[in-house]
C-alpha positions in Angstrom: 197.1 36.0 103.9 195.2 32.4 104.7 192.5 32.1 107.2 194.0 31.9 110.2 196.0 35.2 109.4 192.5 36.5 109.0 191.2 35.3 112.2 194.3 36.1 114.2 193.7 39.9 112.5 189.9 39.6 113.0 190.6 38.7 117.4 192.9 41.9 117.4 190.4 44.2 115.7 188.0 42.6 118.6 190.1 43.6 121.0 191.2 46.6 120.0 187.1 47.9 119.6 187.0 46.5 123.0 189.9 48.8 124.6 188.2 51.5 122.1 184.4 51.7 123.9 185.5 51.3 127.3 188.1 53.9 127.4 185.0 56.3 126.0 183.3 55.8 128.7 185.9 56.7 131.2 186.3 59.8 132.9 189.2 61.3 130.6 187.7 60.1 127.2 184.1 61.6 128.5 186.3 65.2 129.4 188.3 65.0 126.2 185.1 64.7 123.6 186.4 61.5 122.2 183.0 59.2 123.8 180.7 59.1 120.5 183.5 59.5 118.3 185.5 56.3 119.4 182.2 54.3 119.6 181.4 55.2 116.2 185.2 54.0 115.1 184.6 50.5 117.6 181.5 50.1 115.3 183.3 50.3 112.3 186.3 47.7 113.8 183.3 45.1 114.9 182.4 45.5 111.5 186.1 44.6 109.9 186.5 42.4 112.3 183.1 40.3 111.3 184.3 40.5 107.5 187.4 39.5 108.1 185.7 36.4 110.7 183.7 35.5 107.3 186.4 35.5 105.3 188.1 33.1 107.9 184.4 31.1 107.7 184.1 31.8 111.4 180.0 32.2 111.3 179.4 32.5 115.0 182.6 35.0 115.2 181.2 36.9 112.8 177.8 37.0 114.0 179.1 38.1 117.4 181.4 40.2 115.9 178.0 41.9 113.9 175.6 42.3 117.5 178.5 44.0 119.0 178.3 47.0 116.7 174.7 46.8 115.9 174.4 47.1 119.8 176.8 50.5 119.6 174.7 51.4 116.7 171.9 51.4 118.9 173.1 53.3 121.9 174.5 55.7 119.0 170.5 55.6 117.9 171.6 55.0 113.9 168.6 53.0 113.7 169.3 52.3 110.2 173.2 51.3 111.2 171.7 48.2 113.9 169.3 47.0 111.7 171.8 45.6 108.9 174.6 44.8 111.3 171.6 42.5 113.3 170.9 41.3 109.6 174.8 40.7 109.3 174.9 38.8 111.9 171.6 37.0 111.3 172.9 35.8 107.9 176.4 34.6 109.6 174.4 32.6 112.2 172.7 31.1 109.9 175.8 29.5 108.1 176.6 28.4 111.1 174.0 27.3 113.1 171.2 26.1 111.1 168.4 25.6 113.7 169.3 29.4 114.8 169.7 28.7 118.6 172.2 31.1 118.1 170.4 34.5 117.7 169.5 34.4 121.1 173.2 34.8 122.3 172.7 38.1 120.7 169.9 39.4 122.6 167.9 39.7 119.2 164.7 37.3 119.7 163.0 38.7 117.6 165.7 37.5 115.1 165.5 34.4 116.5 161.7 33.4 116.2 161.8 34.7 112.5 164.7 32.1 111.8 162.4 29.6 113.6 159.3 30.3 111.4 162.0 29.9 108.2 162.4 26.8 109.2 159.7 25.4 110.4 158.0 26.6 107.1 160.6 24.8 105.5 159.5 21.8 107.0 155.8 22.0 106.8 156.2 22.9 102.8 158.8 21.4 101.6 160.4 18.2 104.3 156.7 17.3 105.4 157.8 16.9 109.0 155.1 18.9 111.0 156.0 17.6 113.8 159.3 19.8 113.5 157.5 22.5 111.7 155.5 22.2 115.4 158.3 22.4 117.4 159.9 25.5 115.4 156.4 27.0 115.3 156.5 26.8 118.9 160.2 28.3 119.7 159.3 31.4 118.0 156.1 31.8 119.6 158.6 30.8 123.3 161.1 33.7 122.1 158.5 36.0 120.8 156.6 35.8 124.2 160.3 36.6 125.5 160.5 39.9 123.8 156.9 40.7 124.5 156.2 40.7 120.9 152.8 41.4 120.1 153.5 39.7 116.8 150.9 35.8 116.6 152.3 33.1 115.1 149.9 30.7 114.0 150.6 27.5 113.3 
């Protein structure tokens, strides 16, 4: 199967997962007890779709699918799976956007901030471009501030 086939299959999986999530919150879904099970199934579908997007080298879509899975894991209180999915999302977004600007779309400002710190450290130590390093440290600080994080970024 070529990459476009994987991408089409991933898009269909995303649509099916979206339907599962919507039906899990419906009256009939709650009445017959399918809510949490459907959400777990949707998590698996989002992760499968993300991996198919990765095979198709559509890193942005893979990151978005992992973010959807992470949010559902959070809803189900599966903290480890939630963290793993956000890490997978971050890794996918790194490949699609080396400047890390997409992570905020995922609602994970802390992850975006850490990404900016990594970039700033590269500019500071390897590329010796202090102005760009400072810009990335400042962006990280803004993201941490947006999350009201207690972590401090020092330049």
